[in-house]
C-alpha positions in Angstrom: -7.6 17.1 12.1 -8.9 19.5 9.4 -7.7 18.9 5.9 -6.1 22.3 5.6 -4.2 21.7 8.9 -3.0 18.3 7.6 -1.5 19.9 4.5 0.1 22.7 6.5 1.7 20.2 8.9 3.1 18.2 5.9 4.7 21.4 4.6 6.0 22.2 8.0 7.8 18.8 8.0 9.7 20.1 5.0 7.9 18.4 2.1 7.8 20.4 -1.1 4.5 21.2 -2.8 4.5 18.1 -5.0 5.4 15.7 -2.3 3.0 17.2 0.2 0.2 17.0 -2.4 0.9 13.3 -3.0 0.8 12.6 0.7 -2.3 14.7 1.2 -4.2 13.0 -1.6 -3.4 9.6 -0.1 -4.5 10.6 3.4 -7.6 12.4 2.1 -8.6 9.3 0.1 -8.2 7.1 3.2 -10.4 9.5 5.2 -13.2 9.5 2.5 -13.2 5.7 2.5 -13.4 5.4 6.2 -9.8 4.0 6.5 -9.0 6.4 9.3 -5.9 4.5 10.4 -4.4 5.5 7.1 -5.9 9.0 7.1 -4.8 12.3 8.7 -3.8 10.5 11.9 -0.7 9.5 9.9 0.5 13.1 9.7 0.8 13.1 13.5 2.7 9.8 13.2 5.1 11.2 10.6 5.9 14.0 13.0 7.2 11.5 15.5 9.7 9.8 13.1 13.2 10.9 14.0 14.9 10.1 10.6 12.4 11.4 8.1 14.0 12.8 4.9 11.5 15.2 3.3 13.8 16.0 0.4 14.6 12.4 -0.5 13.4 11.1 -3.9 13.0 7.5 -5.2 15.0 6.3 -8.1 14.4 3.7 -10.8 17.8 1.9 -10.7 17.2 -0.8 -13.3 14.8 -1.5 -16.1 14.5 -4.4 -18.6 11.6 -5.8 -20.7 8.8 -6.6 -18.2 10.8 -5.7 -15.1 11.7 -2.5 -13.2 13.6 -2.0 -9.9 13.3 1.0 -7.7 15.0 2.2 -4.5 13.4 4.6 -2.1 16.7 6.2 -1.2 15.2 7.6 2.0 11.9 8.7 0.5 8.7 7.7 2.2 7.1 4.6 0.7 4.1 6.6 -0.3 6.2 8.7 -2.5 8.0 5.7 -4.0 4.7 4.1 -5.0 3.4 7.4 -6.4 6.5 7.7 -8.6 6.1 4.1 -9.8 2.4 4.8 -10.6 3.4 7.9 -12.6 6.0 5.9 -14.5 3.5 3.2 -15.4 0.9 5.7 -16.4 3.3 7.4 -18.7 4.4 4.1 -20.3 1.8 1.4 -19.7 3.2 -2.2 -19.9 2.7 -4.3 -23.0 1.5 -6.7 -21.8 2.9 -6.8 -18.3 5.5 -5.5 -15.9 6.8 -6.6 -12.5 8.1 -3.7 -10.4 10.2 -4.3 -7.3 10.8 -1.4 -4.8 13.4 -1.6 -2.0 13.6 0.8 0.9 9.9 1.3 0.5 8.1 2.1 3.7 5.5 3.2 4.8 3.3 2.4 1.9 -0.1 3.2 3.4 -3.5 2.1 1.9 -2.4 -0.2 -0.9 -5.8 0.0 -2.5 -5.1 3.7 -3.3 -2.3 2.8 -5.6 -4.0 -0.1 -7.5 -7.1 2.0 -7.9 -5.0 4.7 -9.5 -3.5 2.2 -11.9 -7.0 1.0 -13.0 -7.6 4.5 -14.3 -4.8 3.9 -16.7 -6.4 0.7 -17.9 -4.3 -1.6 -15.9 -5.0 -4.6 -13.7 -2.7 -4.4 -10.7 -1.6 -6.6 -7.8 0.5 -5.0 -5.0 2.0 -6.2 -1.7 4.3 -4.5 0.7 6.1 -5.5 3.9 6.3 -3.8 7.3 8.0 -4.3 10.7 7.0 -7.5 12.5 3.5 -7.0 13.9 1.9 -10.5 13.9 2.8 -13.5 16.0 2.1 -17.1 15.1 -1.4 -18.0 16.1 0.1 -20.5 18.6 1.8 -17.6 20.4 5.3 -16.2 20.8 6.9 -13.0 19.5 5.8 -11.0 16.5 7.4 -12.6 13.4 5.9 -11.0 10.3 4.3 -7.8 9.1 0.6 -7.3 8.4 1.8 -7.5 4.8 -1.4 -6.5 2.9 -2.4 -7.6 -0.6 -4.3 -5.3 -2.9 -5.8 -6.0 -6.3 -7.4 -3.5 -8.7 -9.4 -4.6 -11.7 -10.9 -2.1 -14.2 -14.6 -2.6 -14.8 -16.4 -2.3 -18.1 -18.9 0.1 -16.4 -18.5 2.1 -13.3 -15.9 2.0 -10.6 -13.2 -0.7 -10.6 -13.1 -3.6 -8.2 -10.5 -3.0 -5.5 -9.6 -5.6 -3.0 -7.2 -4.5 -0.2 -6.7 -7.0 2.7 -4.3 -6.8 5.6 -3.4 -10.1 7.1 -4.1 -8.7 10.6 -7.4 -8.7 12.3 -6.9 -4.9 12.5 -4.3 -2.7 10.9 -1.4 -1.2 12.7 -2.8 2.2 11.6 -6.0 1.5 13.5 -3.9 0.8 16.7 -1.9 4.0 16.2 -5.0 6.0 15.7 -6.6 4.6 18.9 -9.3 2.8 16.9 -8.4 -0.7 18.0 -6.5 -2.2 21.0 -3.0 -3.7 20.3 -4.3 -7.0 21.5 -6.3 -7.3 18.2 -3.2 -7.0 16.1 -3.2 -10.8 15.4 -3.7 -12.8 12.2 -7.3 -12.6 11.1 -9.5 -15.7 10.9 -10.1 -16.9 14.5 -9.5 -20.6 14.6 -8.3 -20.4 11.0 -5.8 -17.7 11.7 -3.0 -20.0 10.5 -4.1 -19.2 7.0 -3.7 -15.5 7.3 -0.3 -16.0 9.1 0.8 -18.3 6.2 -0.2 -15.6 3.6 1.7 -12.9 5.6 4.8 -15.1 5.8 4.6 -16.0 2.1 4.2 -12.4 1.0 7.0 -11.3 3.2 9.4 -13.9 1.8 8.3 -13.1 -1.7 9.3 -9.4 -1.2 12.5 -10.3 0.6 13.5 -12.6 -2.1 13.6 -9.6 -4.4 15.0 -6.8 -2.1 17.0 -8.7 0.5 16.7 -7.0 4.0 14.6 -4.1 4.8 11.0 -3.3 3.8 9.8 -3.2 0.2 7.0 -3.8 -2.3 6.3 -5.9 -5.3 3.8 -4.8 -7.9 2.5 -6.6 -10.9 0.7 -4.5 -13.6 -1.0 -6.0 -16.6 -2.8 -4.7 -19.6 -6.3 -6.3 -19.6 -9.8 -5.9 -20.9 -12.1 -4.3 -18.3 -14.1 -6.9 -16.4 -17.7 -7.5 -17.2 -19.4 -7.6 -13.7 -23.0 -8.2 -14.8 -22.8 -11.8 -13.6 -22.5 -10.6 -10.1 -25.9 -8.9 -10.2 -26.6 -6.5 -7.4 -23.9 -7.9 -5.1 -21.9 -5.3 -3.3 -18.4 -5.6 -4.7 -15.2 -4.2 -3.1 -14.3 -0.7 -4.0 -17.6 0.0 -5.8 
């Protein structure tokens, strides 16, 4: 799909200029980074959703020192996380803030959001839940989402370090885009897959302990000194 076609189809779904631009930026970033399961193929997926609400906007429903709570109120999770990032950029935490978002799905490539926050001088950790995709390594029905975990750390020089790991051997987006068979949607790690399943379960319960039922996200943002990466030498670091 050409970029201009992707944007036109987002507008045709009913998204306003600002919301379509946010979605387009995310999908374009995924395409540039080779994460095609989170790229323009997601526009086609959005077109299949029966209950999409293009005019819905997320709301910050509670705020106290060091803690914010948001609700998607029908907005796509991409737009909820974008609103949270805008809010943190406008008023960076001193020294830290935990942000919980309920009704927050789909959230896309989590590395996109933590990378954005590093540009505001923040170190960020983000996880989000999804429908059950992964079964226990011993077999049985799908019990937990792929529940990715992303970290963004500003660097003293150059690009930030961004780690974005799904607990699946492949992502659901890769299956949707026809880039991987559904049979590979299992916890990663081979004979050690119980570790990825445990992480997926733990992250899911962490989010659910804050939002109750449904899908959501938990973000931790901290003011921090940029990392000195010289000790890593010429090693190829994530996101750089």
